[in-house]
CHARMM internal coordinates of N, CA and C (Angstrom, degrees):
IC EDIT
DIST 1 N 1 CA 1.5030
DIST 1 CA 1 C 1.4929
ANGL 1 N 1 CA 1 C 106.66
DIST 1 C 2 N 1.3996
ANGL 1 CA 1 C 2 N 114.73
DIHE 1 N 1 CA 1 C 2 N 137.82
DIST 2 N 2 CA 1.4563
ANGL 1 C 2 N 2 CA 121.98
DIHE 1 CA 1 C 2 N 2 CA 175.34
DIST 2 CA 2 C 1.5393
ANGL 2 N 2 CA 2 C 109.75
DIHE 1 C 2 N 2 CA 2 C -70.72
DIST 2 C 3 N 1.3480
ANGL 2 CA 2 C 3 N 117.75
DIHE 2 N 2 CA 2 C 3 N 136.34
DIST 3 N 3 CA 1.3758
ANGL 2 C 3 N 3 CA 119.30
DIHE 2 CA 2 C 3 N 3 CA -178.56
DIST 3 CA 3 C 1.4831
ANGL 3 N 3 CA 3 C 108.52
DIHE 2 C 3 N 3 CA 3 C -86.04
DIST 3 C 4 N 1.2948
ANGL 3 CA 3 C 4 N 125.34
DIHE 3 N 3 CA 3 C 4 N 125.55
DIST 4 N 4 CA 1.3915
ANGL 3 C 4 N 4 CA 134.82
DIHE 3 CA 3 C 4 N 4 CA -176.69
DIST 4 CA 4 C 1.5663
ANGL 4 N 4 CA 4 C 112.70
DIHE 3 C 4 N 4 CA 4 C -87.25
DIST 4 C 5 N 1.3585
ANGL 4 CA 4 C 5 N 113.44
DIHE 4 N 4 CA 4 C 5 N 138.77
DIST 5 N 5 CA 1.4906
ANGL 4 C 5 N 5 CA 122.89
DIHE 4 CA 4 C 5 N 5 CA -176.92
DIST 5 CA 5 C 1.5691
ANGL 5 N 5 CA 5 C 102.79
DIHE 4 C 5 N 5 CA 5 C -71.38
DIST 5 C 6 N 1.2762
ANGL 5 CA 5 C 6 N 112.19
DIHE 5 N 5 CA 5 C 6 N 154.98
DIST 6 N 6 CA 1.5348
ANGL 5 C 6 N 6 CA 120.02
DIHE 5 CA 5 C 6 N 6 CA 176.22
DIST 6 CA 6 C 1.5349
ANGL 6 N 6 CA 6 C 104.01
DIHE 5 C 6 N 6 CA 6 C -74.37
DIST 6 C 7 N 1.3233
ANGL 6 CA 6 C 7 N 112.94
DIHE 6 N 6 CA 6 C 7 N 145.47
DIST 7 N 7 CA 1.5483
ANGL 6 C 7 N 7 CA 118.29
DIHE 6 CA 6 C 7 N 7 CA 177.07
DIST 7 CA 7 C 1.5915
ANGL 7 N 7 CA 7 C 107.70
DIHE 6 C 7 N 7 CA 7 C -143.35
DIST 7 C 8 N 1.2992
ANGL 7 CA 7 C 8 N 109.27
DIHE 7 N 7 CA 7 C 8 N 152.85
DIST 8 N 8 CA 1.4856
ANGL 7 C 8 N 8 CA 117.86
DIHE 7 CA 7 C 8 N 8 CA 170.92
DIST 8 CA 8 C 1.4915
ANGL 8 N 8 CA 8 C 106.65
DIHE 7 C 8 N 8 CA 8 C -146.18
DIST 8 C 9 N 1.2957
ANGL 8 CA 8 C 9 N 118.00
DIHE 8 N 8 CA 8 C 9 N 90.73
DIST 9 N 9 CA 1.4444
ANGL 8 C 9 N 9 CA 123.15
DIHE 8 CA 8 C 9 N 9 CA -169.74
DIST 9 CA 9 C 1.4978
ANGL 9 N 9 CA 9 C 109.13
DIHE 8 C 9 N 9 CA 9 C -118.52
DIST 9 C 10 N 1.3815
ANGL 9 CA 9 C 10 N 114.77
DIHE 9 N 9 CA 9 C 10 N 137.77
DIST 10 N 10 CA 1.4706
ANGL 9 C 10 N 10 CA 118.94
DIHE 9 CA 9 C 10 N 10 CA 173.01
DIST 10 CA 10 C 1.5302
ANGL 10 N 10 CA 10 C 109.47
DIHE 9 C 10 N 10 CA 10 C -118.05
DIST 10 C 11 N 1.2067
ANGL 10 CA 10 C 11 N 117.37
DIHE 10 N 10 CA 10 C 11 N 127.32
DIST 11 N 11 CA 1.5260
ANGL 10 C 11 N 11 CA 120.38
DIHE 10 CA 10 C 11 N 11 CA -177.11
DIST 11 CA 11 C 1.5757
ANGL 11 N 11 CA 11 C 107.04
DIHE 10 C 11 N 11 CA 11 C -119.91
DIST 11 C 12 N 1.2843
ANGL 11 CA 11 C 12 N 115.38
DIHE 11 N 11 CA 11 C 12 N 132.59
DIST 12 N 12 CA 1.3392
ANGL 11 C 12 N 12 CA 123.41
DIHE 11 CA 11 C 12 N 12 CA 166.76
DIST 12 CA 12 C 1.5458
ANGL 12 N 12 CA 12 C 120.03
DIHE 11 C 12 N 12 CA 12 C -88.83
DIST 12 C 13 N 1.3489
ANGL 12 CA 12 C 13 N 119.79
DIHE 12 N 12 CA 12 C 13 N 136.05
DIST 13 N 13 CA 1.4591
ANGL 12 C 13 N 13 CA 120.16
DIHE 12 CA 12 C 13 N 13 CA -176.58
DIST 13 CA 13 C 1.4437
ANGL 13 N 13 CA 13 C 107.45
DIHE 12 C 13 N 13 CA 13 C -128.07
DIST 13 C 14 N 1.3575
ANGL 13 CA 13 C 14 N 119.51
DIHE 13 N 13 CA 13 C 14 N 147.08
DIST 14 N 14 CA 1.4828
ANGL 13 C 14 N 14 CA 121.84
DIHE 13 CA 13 C 14 N 14 CA 162.96
DIST 14 CA 14 C 1.4781
ANGL 14 N 14 CA 14 C 113.51
DIHE 13 C 14 N 14 CA 14 C -49.90
DIST 14 C 15 N 1.2811
ANGL 14 CA 14 C 15 N 121.41
DIHE 14 N 14 CA 14 C 15 N 147.27
DIST 15 N 15 CA 1.5109
ANGL 14 C 15 N 15 CA 126.95
DIHE 14 CA 14 C 15 N 15 CA 179.08
DIST 15 CA 15 C 1.5409
ANGL 15 N 15 CA 15 C 111.00
DIHE 14 C 15 N 15 CA 15 C -45.89
DIST 15 C 16 N 1.3415
ANGL 15 CA 15 C 16 N 113.34
DIHE 15 N 15 CA 15 C 16 N -48.95
DIST 16 N 16 CA 1.4870
ANGL 15 C 16 N 16 CA 120.30
DIHE 15 CA 15 C 16 N 16 CA -176.74
DIST 16 CA 16 C 1.5688
ANGL 16 N 16 CA 16 C 110.88
DIHE 15 C 16 N 16 CA 16 C -54.73
DIST 16 C 17 N 1.3218
ANGL 16 CA 16 C 17 N 110.86
DIHE 16 N 16 CA 16 C 17 N -51.81
DIST 17 N 17 CA 1.5545
ANGL 16 C 17 N 17 CA 117.33
DIHE 16 CA 16 C 17 N 17 CA -178.56
DIST 17 CA 17 C 1.5391
ANGL 17 N 17 CA 17 C 110.77
DIHE 16 C 17 N 17 CA 17 C -60.49
DIST 17 C 18 N 1.3169
ANGL 17 CA 17 C 18 N 110.98
DIHE 17 N 17 CA 17 C 18 N -46.43
DIST 18 N 18 CA 1.5021
ANGL 17 C 18 N 18 CA 114.59
DIHE 17 CA 17 C 18 N 18 CA -177.32
DIST 18 CA 18 C 1.5939
ANGL 18 N 18 CA 18 C 110.61
DIHE 17 C 18 N 18 CA 18 C -59.27
DIST 18 C 19 N 1.3611
ANGL 18 CA 18 C 19 N 113.01
DIHE 18 N 18 CA 18 C 19 N -43.02
DIST 19 N 19 CA 1.5467
ANGL 18 C 19 N 19 CA 118.87
DIHE 18 CA 18 C 19 N 19 CA 179.98
DIST 19 CA 19 C 1.5397
ANGL 19 N 19 CA 19 C 105.53
DIHE 18 C 19 N 19 CA 19 C -58.05
DIST 19 C 20 N 1.3921
ANGL 19 CA 19 C 20 N 118.05
DIHE 19 N 19 CA 19 C 20 N -49.61
DIST 20 N 20 CA 1.4035
ANGL 19 C 20 N 20 CA 120.14
DIHE 19 CA 19 C 20 N 20 CA -176.01
DIST 20 CA 20 C 1.5929
ANGL 20 N 20 CA 20 C 113.51
DIHE 19 C 20 N 20 CA 20 C -58.88
DIST 20 C 21 N 1.3970
ANGL 20 CA 20 C 21 N 112.73
DIHE 20 N 20 CA 20 C 21 N -41.68
DIST 21 N 21 CA 1.5160
ANGL 20 C 21 N 21 CA 117.24
DIHE 20 CA 20 C 21 N 21 CA 178.47
DIST 21 CA 21 C 1.4861
ANGL 21 N 21 CA 21 C 110.74
DIHE 20 C 21 N 21 CA 21 C -64.36
DIST 21 C 22 N 1.3974
ANGL 21 CA 21 C 22 N 117.43
DIHE 21 N 21 CA 21 C 22 N -40.68
DIST 22 N 22 CA 1.3601
ANGL 21 C 22 N 22 CA 121.55
DIHE 21 CA 21 C 22 N 22 CA -179.32
DIST 22 CA 22 C 1.5521
ANGL 22 N 22 CA 22 C 109.77
DIHE 21 C 22 N 22 CA 22 C -64.31
DIST 22 C 23 N 1.3072
ANGL 22 CA 22 C 23 N 117.77
DIHE 22 N 22 CA 22 C 23 N -40.31
DIST 23 N 23 CA 1.4688
ANGL 22 C 23 N 23 CA 122.84
DIHE 22 CA 22 C 23 N 23 CA 179.84
DIST 23 CA 23 C 1.4890
ANGL 23 N 23 CA 23 C 112.32
DIHE 22 C 23 N 23 CA 23 C -62.18
DIST 23 C 24 N 1.3090
ANGL 23 CA 23 C 24 N 111.09
DIHE 23 N 23 CA 23 C 24 N -43.57
DIST 24 N 24 CA 1.5063
ANGL 23 C 24 N 24 CA 117.43
DIHE 23 CA 23 C 24 N 24 CA 178.78
DIST 24 CA 24 C 1.4357
ANGL 24 N 24 CA 24 C 111.58
DIHE 23 C 24 N 24 CA 24 C -66.05
DIST 24 C 25 N 1.3434
ANGL 24 CA 24 C 25 N 117.38
DIHE 24 N 24 CA 24 C 25 N -39.72
DIST 25 N 25 CA 1.4473
ANGL 24 C 25 N 25 CA 118.22
DIHE 24 CA 24 C 25 N 25 CA 177.16
DIST 25 CA 25 C 1.5600
ANGL 25 N 25 CA 25 C 112.97
DIHE 24 C 25 N 25 CA 25 C -66.73
DIST 25 C 26 N 1.3878
ANGL 25 CA 25 C 26 N 116.30
DIHE 25 N 25 CA 25 C 26 N -40.82
DIST 26 N 26 CA 1.4390
ANGL 25 C 26 N 26 CA 119.37
DIHE 25 CA 25 C 26 N 26 CA -178.82
DIST 26 CA 26 C 1.5935
ANGL 26 N 26 CA 26 C 106.86
DIHE 25 C 26 N 26 CA 26 C -64.66
DIST 26 C 27 N 1.3180
ANGL 26 CA 26 C 27 N 119.96
DIHE 26 N 26 CA 26 C 27 N -38.85
DIST 27 N 27 CA 1.5003
ANGL 26 C 27 N 27 CA 117.73
DIHE 26 CA 26 C 27 N 27 CA 179.95
DIST 27 CA 27 C 1.5073
ANGL 27 N 27 CA 27 C 109.39
DIHE 26 C 27 N 27 CA 27 C -62.45
DIST 27 C 28 N 1.4077
ANGL 27 CA 27 C 28 N 119.66
DIHE 27 N 27 CA 27 C 28 N -42.59
DIST 28 N 28 CA 1.4343
ANGL 27 C 28 N 28 CA 119.74
DIHE 27 CA 27 C 28 N 28 CA -173.88
DIST 28 CA 28 C 1.5506
ANGL 28 N 28 CA 28 C 106.24
DIHE 27 C 28 N 28 CA 28 C -68.61
DIST 28 C 29 N 1.3570
ANGL 28 CA 28 C 29 N 119.31
DIHE 28 N 28 CA 28 C 29 N -35.00
DIST 29 N 29 CA 1.4158
ANGL 28 C 29 N 29 CA 120.35
DIHE 28 CA 28 C 29 N 29 CA -179.15
DIST 29 CA 29 C 1.4855
ANGL 29 N 29 CA 29 C 114.37
DIHE 28 C 29 N 29 CA 29 C -67.31
DIST 29 C 30 N 1.3489
ANGL 29 CA 29 C 30 N 113.38
DIHE 29 N 29 CA 29 C 30 N -35.79
DIST 30 N 30 CA 1.4715
ANGL 29 C 30 N 30 CA 122.28
DIHE 29 CA 29 C 30 N 30 CA -179.49
DIST 30 CA 30 C 1.6211
ANGL 30 N 30 CA 30 C 108.97
DIHE 29 C 30 N 30 CA 30 C -67.89
DIST 30 C 31 N 1.2881
ANGL 30 CA 30 C 31 N 112.43
DIHE 30 N 30 CA 30 C 31 N -35.97
DIST 31 N 31 CA 1.5173
ANGL 30 C 31 N 31 CA 120.23
DIHE 30 CA 30 C 31 N 31 CA -177.29
DIST 31 CA 31 C 1.5441
ANGL 31 N 31 CA 31 C 114.18
DIHE 30 C 31 N 31 CA 31 C -89.83
DIST 31 C 32 N 1.3310
ANGL 31 CA 31 C 32 N 116.23
DIHE 31 N 31 CA 31 C 32 N -5.06
DIST 32 N 32 CA 1.4057
ANGL 31 C 32 N 32 CA 126.43
DIHE 31 CA 31 C 32 N 32 CA 179.48
DIST 32 CA 32 C 1.6307
ANGL 32 N 32 CA 32 C 106.98
DIHE 31 C 32 N 32 CA 32 C 65.56
DIST 32 C 33 N 1.2990
ANGL 32 CA 32 C 33 N 119.18
DIHE 32 N 32 CA 32 C 33 N 39.90
DIST 33 N 33 CA 1.3955
ANGL 32 C 33 N 33 CA 126.61
DIHE 32 CA 32 C 33 N 33 CA -173.42
DIST 33 CA 33 C 1.6303
ANGL 33 N 33 CA 33 C 111.49
DIHE 32 C 33 N 33 CA 33 C -108.74
DIST 33 C 34 N 1.2528
ANGL 33 CA 33 C 34 N 115.66
DIHE 33 N 33 CA 33 C 34 N 159.60
DIST 34 N 34 CA 1.4076
ANGL 33 C 34 N 34 CA 122.32
DIHE 33 CA 33 C 34 N 34 CA 173.58
DIST 34 CA 34 C 1.5472
ANGL 34 N 34 CA 34 C 109.98
DIHE 33 C 34 N 34 CA 34 C -63.75
DIST 34 C 35 N 1.2880
ANGL 34 CA 34 C 35 N 115.11
DIHE 34 N 34 CA 34 C 35 N 142.77
DIST 35 N 35 CA 1.4691
ANGL 34 C 35 N 35 CA 119.90
DIHE 34 CA 34 C 35 N 35 CA 176.74
DIST 35 CA 35 C 1.5141
ANGL 35 N 35 CA 35 C 108.64
DIHE 34 C 35 N 35 CA 35 C -116.18
DIST 35 C 36 N 1.3430
ANGL 35 CA 35 C 36 N 119.00
DIHE 35 N 35 CA 35 C 36 N 127.43
DIST 36 N 36 CA 1.3961
ANGL 35 C 36 N 36 CA 124.32
DIHE 35 CA 35 C 36 N 36 CA -179.38
DIST 36 CA 36 C 1.5227
ANGL 36 N 36 CA 36 C 111.54
DIHE 35 C 36 N 36 CA 36 C -117.09
DIST 36 C 37 N 1.2649
ANGL 36 CA 36 C 37 N 114.02
DIHE 36 N 36 CA 36 C 37 N 134.15
DIST 37 N 37 CA 1.5022
ANGL 36 C 37 N 37 CA 120.89
DIHE 36 CA 36 C 37 N 37 CA 179.09
DIST 37 CA 37 C 1.5310
ANGL 37 N 37 CA 37 C 113.35
DIHE 36 C 37 N 37 CA 37 C -148.63
DIST 37 C 38 N 1.2774
ANGL 37 CA 37 C 38 N 115.51
DIHE 37 N 37 CA 37 C 38 N 144.95
DIST 38 N 38 CA 1.5059
ANGL 37 C 38 N 38 CA 118.41
DIHE 37 CA 37 C 38 N 38 CA 178.00
DIST 38 CA 38 C 1.5427
ANGL 38 N 38 CA 38 C 107.63
DIHE 37 C 38 N 38 CA 38 C -106.43
DIST 38 C 39 N 1.4058
ANGL 38 CA 38 C 39 N 110.24
DIHE 38 N 38 CA 38 C 39 N 128.05
DIST 39 N 39 CA 1.4778
ANGL 38 C 39 N 39 CA 118.48
DIHE 38 CA 38 C 39 N 39 CA -176.80
DIST 39 CA 39 C 1.5106
ANGL 39 N 39 CA 39 C 107.03
DIHE 38 C 39 N 39 CA 39 C -125.39
DIST 39 C 40 N 1.3040
ANGL 39 CA 39 C 40 N 115.94
DIHE 39 N 39 CA 39 C 40 N 120.96
DIST 40 N 40 CA 1.5789
ANGL 39 C 40 N 40 CA 116.91
DIHE 39 CA 39 C 40 N 40 CA 179.30
DIST 40 CA 40 C 1.5618
ANGL 40 N 40 CA 40 C 111.72
DIHE 39 C 40 N 40 CA 40 C 53.07
DIST 40 C 41 N 1.2749
ANGL 40 CA 40 C 41 N 119.94
DIHE 40 N 40 CA 40 C 41 N 44.44
DIST 41 N 41 CA 1.4583
ANGL 40 C 41 N 41 CA 124.91
DIHE 40 CA 40 C 41 N 41 CA -179.83
DIST 41 CA 41 C 1.5184
ANGL 41 N 41 CA 41 C 118.47
DIHE 40 C 41 N 41 CA 41 C 73.86
DIST 41 C 42 N 1.3421
ANGL 41 CA 41 C 42 N 118.14
DIHE 41 N 41 CA 41 C 42 N 1.00
DIST 42 N 42 CA 1.4653
ANGL 41 C 42 N 42 CA 118.41
DIHE 41 CA 41 C 42 N 42 CA 176.47
DIST 42 CA 42 C 1.6378
ANGL 42 N 42 CA 42 C 109.36
DIHE 41 C 42 N 42 CA 42 C -111.48
DIST 42 C 43 N 1.2831
ANGL 42 CA 42 C 43 N 111.83
DIHE 42 N 42 CA 42 C 43 N 131.96
DIST 43 N 43 CA 1.4802
ANGL 42 C 43 N 43 CA 118.66
DIHE 42 CA 42 C 43 N 43 CA 173.67
DIST 43 CA 43 C 1.4816
ANGL 43 N 43 CA 43 C 110.37
DIHE 42 C 43 N 43 CA 43 C -80.52
DIST 43 C 44 N 1.4368
ANGL 43 CA 43 C 44 N 108.15
DIHE 43 N 43 CA 43 C 44 N 127.07
DIST 44 N 44 CA 1.4918
ANGL 43 C 44 N 44 CA 118.20
DIHE 43 CA 43 C 44 N 44 CA -177.17
DIST 44 CA 44 C 1.6588
ANGL 44 N 44 CA 44 C 106.21
DIHE 43 C 44 N 44 CA 44 C -114.27
DIST 44 C 45 N 1.2895
ANGL 44 CA 44 C 45 N 114.26
DIHE 44 N 44 CA 44 C 45 N 131.06
DIST 45 N 45 CA 1.4937
ANGL 44 C 45 N 45 CA 119.28
DIHE 44 CA 44 C 45 N 45 CA 173.43
DIST 45 CA 45 C 1.4572
ANGL 45 N 45 CA 45 C 110.74
DIHE 44 C 45 N 45 CA 45 C -110.85
DIST 45 C 46 N 1.3211
ANGL 45 CA 45 C 46 N 116.01
DIHE 45 N 45 CA 45 C 46 N 118.69
DIST 46 N 46 CA 1.5446
ANGL 45 C 46 N 46 CA 120.82
DIHE 45 CA 45 C 46 N 46 CA -178.17
DIST 46 CA 46 C 1.5411
ANGL 46 N 46 CA 46 C 105.38
DIHE 45 C 46 N 46 CA 46 C -104.65
DIST 46 C 47 N 1.2960
ANGL 46 CA 46 C 47 N 109.99
DIHE 46 N 46 CA 46 C 47 N 123.05
DIST 47 N 47 CA 1.5657
ANGL 46 C 47 N 47 CA 114.60
DIHE 46 CA 46 C 47 N 47 CA -177.08
DIST 47 CA 47 C 1.5221
ANGL 47 N 47 CA 47 C 107.53
DIHE 46 C 47 N 47 CA 47 C -75.90
DIST 47 C 48 N 1.3673
ANGL 47 CA 47 C 48 N 115.27
DIHE 47 N 47 CA 47 C 48 N 163.06
DIST 48 N 48 CA 1.5396
ANGL 47 C 48 N 48 CA 118.93
DIHE 47 CA 47 C 48 N 48 CA -172.39
DIST 48 CA 48 C 1.4929
ANGL 48 N 48 CA 48 C 106.16
DIHE 47 C 48 N 48 CA 48 C -76.55
DIST 48 C 49 N 1.3456
ANGL 48 CA 48 C 49 N 121.50
DIHE 48 N 48 CA 48 C 49 N -13.33
DIST 49 N 49 CA 1.4753
ANGL 48 C 49 N 49 CA 120.31
DIHE 48 CA 48 C 49 N 49 CA 179.99
DIST 49 CA 49 C 1.5100
ANGL 49 N 49 CA 49 C 115.41
DIHE 48 C 49 N 49 CA 49 C -92.96
DIST 49 C 50 N 1.2620
ANGL 49 CA 49 C 50 N 112.79
DIHE 49 N 49 CA 49 C 50 N 10.90
DIST 50 N 50 CA 1.5230
ANGL 49 C 50 N 50 CA 122.00
DIHE 49 CA 49 C 50 N 50 CA -179.97
DIST 50 CA 50 C 1.4948
ANGL 50 N 50 CA 50 C 108.48
DIHE 49 C 50 N 50 CA 50 C -56.95
DIST 50 C 51 N 1.3558
ANGL 50 CA 50 C 51 N 114.62
DIHE 50 N 50 CA 50 C 51 N 140.39
DIST 51 N 51 CA 1.5465
ANGL 50 C 51 N 51 CA 118.16
DIHE 50 CA 50 C 51 N 51 CA 171.28
DIST 51 CA 51 C 1.4031
ANGL 51 N 51 CA 51 C 111.68
DIHE 50 C 51 N 51 CA 51 C -74.58
DIST 51 C 52 N 1.3277
ANGL 51 CA 51 C 52 N 120.29
DIHE 51 N 51 CA 51 C 52 N 139.16
DIST 52 N 52 CA 1.4436
ANGL 51 C 52 N 52 CA 117.34
DIHE 51 CA 51 C 52 N 52 CA -179.07
DIST 52 CA 52 C 1.6490
ANGL 52 N 52 CA 52 C 104.61
DIHE 51 C 52 N 52 CA 52 C -118.32
DIST 52 C 53 N 1.3031
ANGL 52 CA 52 C 53 N 116.47
DIHE 52 N 52 CA 52 C 53 N 138.29
DIST 53 N 53 CA 1.3650
ANGL 52 C 53 N 53 CA 119.77
DIHE 52 CA 52 C 53 N 53 CA -179.08
DIST 53 CA 53 C 1.6498
ANGL 53 N 53 CA 53 C 105.66
DIHE 52 C 53 N 53 CA 53 C -147.89
DIST 53 C 54 N 1.3593
ANGL 53 CA 53 C 54 N 109.77
DIHE 53 N 53 CA 53 C 54 N 159.31
DIST 54 N 54 CA 1.4582
ANGL 53 C 54 N 54 CA 118.44
DIHE 53 CA 53 C 54 N 54 CA -179.87
DIST 54 CA 54 C 1.5836
ANGL 54 N 54 CA 54 C 105.88
DIHE 53 C 54 N 54 CA 54 C -124.68
DIST 54 C 55 N 1.3715
ANGL 54 CA 54 C 55 N 113.42
DIHE 54 N 54 CA 54 C 55 N 125.95
DIST 55 N 55 CA 1.3917
ANGL 54 C 55 N 55 CA 119.00
DIHE 54 CA 54 C 55 N 55 CA -174.54
DIST 55 CA 55 C 1.6063
ANGL 55 N 55 CA 55 C 110.94
DIHE 54 C 55 N 55 CA 55 C -116.24
DIST 55 C 56 N 1.2607
ANGL 55 CA 55 C 56 N 118.97
DIHE 55 N 55 CA 55 C 56 N 135.00
DIST 56 N 56 CA 1.4583
ANGL 55 C 56 N 56 CA 122.99
DIHE 55 CA 55 C 56 N 56 CA 179.89
DIST 56 CA 56 C 1.6205
ANGL 56 N 56 CA 56 C 108.64
DIHE 55 C 56 N 56 CA 56 C -122.46
DIST 56 C 57 N 1.2729
ANGL 56 CA 56 C 57 N 111.80
DIHE 56 N 56 CA 56 C 57 N 128.23
DIST 57 N 57 CA 1.4996
ANGL 56 C 57 N 57 CA 117.08
DIHE 56 CA 56 C 57 N 57 CA 178.85
DIST 57 CA 57 C 1.5190
ANGL 57 N 57 CA 57 C 104.26
DIHE 56 C 57 N 57 CA 57 C -125.50
DIST 57 C 58 N 1.2621
ANGL 57 CA 57 C 58 N 118.36
DIHE 57 N 57 CA 57 C 58 N 139.97
DIST 58 N 58 CA 1.4241
ANGL 57 C 58 N 58 CA 129.15
DIHE 57 CA 57 C 58 N 58 CA 172.98
DIST 58 CA 58 C 1.5152
ANGL 58 N 58 CA 58 C 110.51
DIHE 57 C 58 N 58 CA 58 C -127.17
DIST 58 C 59 N 1.3916
ANGL 58 CA 58 C 59 N 113.39
DIHE 58 N 58 CA 58 C 59 N 126.92
DIST 59 N 59 CA 1.5455
ANGL 58 C 59 N 59 CA 119.14
DIHE 58 CA 58 C 59 N 59 CA 168.81
DIST 59 CA 59 C 1.4754
ANGL 59 N 59 CA 59 C 106.27
DIHE 58 C 59 N 59 CA 59 C -119.50
DIST 59 C 60 N 1.3550
ANGL 59 CA 59 C 60 N 112.71
DIHE 59 N 59 CA 59 C 60 N -168.48
DIST 60 N 60 CA 1.3338
ANGL 59 C 60 N 60 CA 123.49
DIHE 59 CA 59 C 60 N 60 CA -175.20
DIST 60 CA 60 C 1.6488
ANGL 60 N 60 CA 60 C 112.01
DIHE 59 C 60 N 60 CA 60 C -70.15
DIST 60 C 61 N 1.2867
ANGL 60 CA 60 C 61 N 114.47
DIHE 60 N 60 CA 60 C 61 N -32.75
DIST 61 N 61 CA 1.4370
ANGL 60 C 61 N 61 CA 119.67
DIHE 60 CA 60 C 61 N 61 CA -173.39
DIST 61 CA 61 C 1.4656
ANGL 61 N 61 CA 61 C 114.14
DIHE 60 C 61 N 61 CA 61 C -111.86
DIST 61 C 62 N 1.3602
ANGL 61 CA 61 C 62 N 122.99
DIHE 61 N 61 CA 61 C 62 N -13.52
DIST 62 N 62 CA 1.3757
ANGL 61 C 62 N 62 CA 126.87
DIHE 61 CA 61 C 62 N 62 CA -175.73
DIST 62 CA 62 C 1.5335
ANGL 62 N 62 CA 62 C 117.12
DIHE 61 C 62 N 62 CA 62 C -161.01
DIST 62 C 63 N 1.3508
ANGL 62 CA 62 C 63 N 113.09
DIHE 62 N 62 CA 62 C 63 N 158.10
DIST 63 N 63 CA 1.5547
ANGL 62 C 63 N 63 CA 115.04
DIHE 62 CA 62 C 63 N 63 CA 179.28
DIST 63 CA 63 C 1.5627
ANGL 63 N 63 CA 63 C 105.76
DIHE 62 C 63 N 63 CA 63 C -120.49
DIST 63 C 64 N 1.3003
ANGL 63 CA 63 C 64 N 117.50
DIHE 63 N 63 CA 63 C 64 N 153.49
DIST 64 N 64 CA 1.3880
ANGL 63 C 64 N 64 CA 118.50
DIHE 63 CA 63 C 64 N 64 CA 174.41
DIST 64 CA 64 C 1.5229
ANGL 64 N 64 CA 64 C 111.36
DIHE 63 C 64 N 64 CA 64 C -136.40
DIST 64 C 65 N 1.3525
ANGL 64 CA 64 C 65 N 117.10
DIHE 64 N 64 CA 64 C 65 N 148.72
DIST 65 N 65 CA 1.4852
ANGL 64 C 65 N 65 CA 123.18
DIHE 64 CA 64 C 65 N 65 CA 174.74
DIST 65 CA 65 C 1.5551
ANGL 65 N 65 CA 65 C 101.88
DIHE 64 C 65 N 65 CA 65 C -127.65
DIST 65 C 66 N 1.3220
ANGL 65 CA 65 C 66 N 111.32
DIHE 65 N 65 CA 65 C 66 N 128.55
DIST 66 N 66 CA 1.5040
ANGL 65 C 66 N 66 CA 117.65
DIHE 65 CA 65 C 66 N 66 CA 176.98
DIST 66 CA 66 C 1.5952
ANGL 66 N 66 CA 66 C 107.78
DIHE 65 C 66 N 66 CA 66 C -120.17
DIST 66 C 67 N 1.3054
ANGL 66 CA 66 C 67 N 115.10
DIHE 66 N 66 CA 66 C 67 N 129.34
DIST 67 N 67 CA 1.5280
ANGL 66 C 67 N 67 CA 121.96
DIHE 66 CA 66 C 67 N 67 CA 171.66
DIST 67 CA 67 C 1.4809
ANGL 67 N 67 CA 67 C 102.06
DIHE 66 C 67 N 67 CA 67 C -95.66
DIST 67 C 68 N 1.2470
ANGL 67 CA 67 C 68 N 118.86
DIHE 67 N 67 CA 67 C 68 N 116.31
DIST 68 N 68 CA 1.5603
ANGL 67 C 68 N 68 CA 123.86
DIHE 67 CA 67 C 68 N 68 CA -174.11
DIST 68 CA 68 C 1.5765
ANGL 68 N 68 CA 68 C 110.43
DIHE 67 C 68 N 68 CA 68 C -120.19
DIST 68 C 69 N 1.3622
ANGL 68 CA 68 C 69 N 109.70
DIHE 68 N 68 CA 68 C 69 N 147.10
DIST 69 N 69 CA 1.3821
ANGL 68 C 69 N 69 CA 121.63
DIHE 68 CA 68 C 69 N 69 CA 178.16
DIST 69 CA 69 C 1.4929
ANGL 69 N 69 CA 69 C 106.76
DIHE 68 C 69 N 69 CA 69 C -126.25
DIST 69 C 70 N 1.3139
ANGL 69 CA 69 C 70 N 121.24
DIHE 69 N 69 CA 69 C 70 N 124.11
DIST 70 N 70 CA 1.4187
ANGL 69 C 70 N 70 CA 125.94
DIHE 69 CA 69 C 70 N 70 CA -175.62
DIST 70 CA 70 C 1.4659
ANGL 70 N 70 CA 70 C 112.94
DIHE 69 C 70 N 70 CA 70 C -126.50
DIST 70 C 71 N 1.4407
ANGL 70 CA 70 C 71 N 115.78
DIHE 70 N 70 CA 70 C 71 N 133.14
DIST 71 N 71 CA 1.4661
ANGL 70 C 71 N 71 CA 117.50
DIHE 70 CA 70 C 71 N 71 CA 178.04
DIST 71 CA 71 C 1.4996
ANGL 71 N 71 CA 71 C 104.57
DIHE 70 C 71 N 71 CA 71 C -154.18
DIST 71 C 72 N 1.3524
ANGL 71 CA 71 C 72 N 112.52
DIHE 71 N 71 CA 71 C 72 N 155.35
DIST 72 N 72 CA 1.5002
ANGL 71 C 72 N 72 CA 118.43
DIHE 71 CA 71 C 72 N 72 CA 176.83
DIST 72 CA 72 C 1.4439
ANGL 72 N 72 CA 72 C 111.91
DIHE 71 C 72 N 72 CA 72 C -76.69
DIST 72 C 73 N 1.3599
ANGL 72 CA 72 C 73 N 113.86
DIHE 72 N 72 CA 72 C 73 N 149.22
DIST 73 N 73 CA 1.4710
ANGL 72 C 73 N 73 CA 121.75
DIHE 72 CA 72 C 73 N 73 CA -179.04
DIST 73 CA 73 C 1.5413
ANGL 73 N 73 CA 73 C 107.56
DIHE 72 C 73 N 73 CA 73 C -84.55
DIST 73 C 74 N 1.1969
ANGL 73 CA 73 C 74 N 116.47
DIHE 73 N 73 CA 73 C 74 N 132.50
DIST 74 N 74 CA 1.4710
ANGL 73 C 74 N 74 CA 118.70
DIHE 73 CA 73 C 74 N 74 CA 176.58
DIST 74 CA 74 C 1.4795
ANGL 74 N 74 CA 74 C 113.09
DIHE 73 C 74 N 74 CA 74 C -69.40
DIST 74 C 75 N 1.3295
ANGL 74 CA 74 C 75 N 116.10
DIHE 74 N 74 CA 74 C 75 N 136.64
DIST 75 N 75 CA 1.4590
ANGL 74 C 75 N 75 CA 120.53
DIHE 74 CA 74 C 75 N 75 CA -174.56
DIST 75 CA 75 C 1.5166
ANGL 75 N 75 CA 75 C 106.80
DIHE 74 C 75 N 75 CA 75 C -97.41
END
COOR INIT
IC SEED 1 N 1 CA 1 C
IC BUILD
């Protein structure tokens, strides 16, 4: 297996595209299927057993909510 470089990328999407991606993700989660998405030119495959969590951060100037999916990388 090819070793992947570490990344930390944030991408902004128009609301319509974001909704489409969320809808595809929700459909895959409901069906217990793999979810595939391309982010900044890299194809990402999220397994159906990924852990789902929601994170909330609050600072002095802004707040943030992140919907996260976490899974172990196959070795």
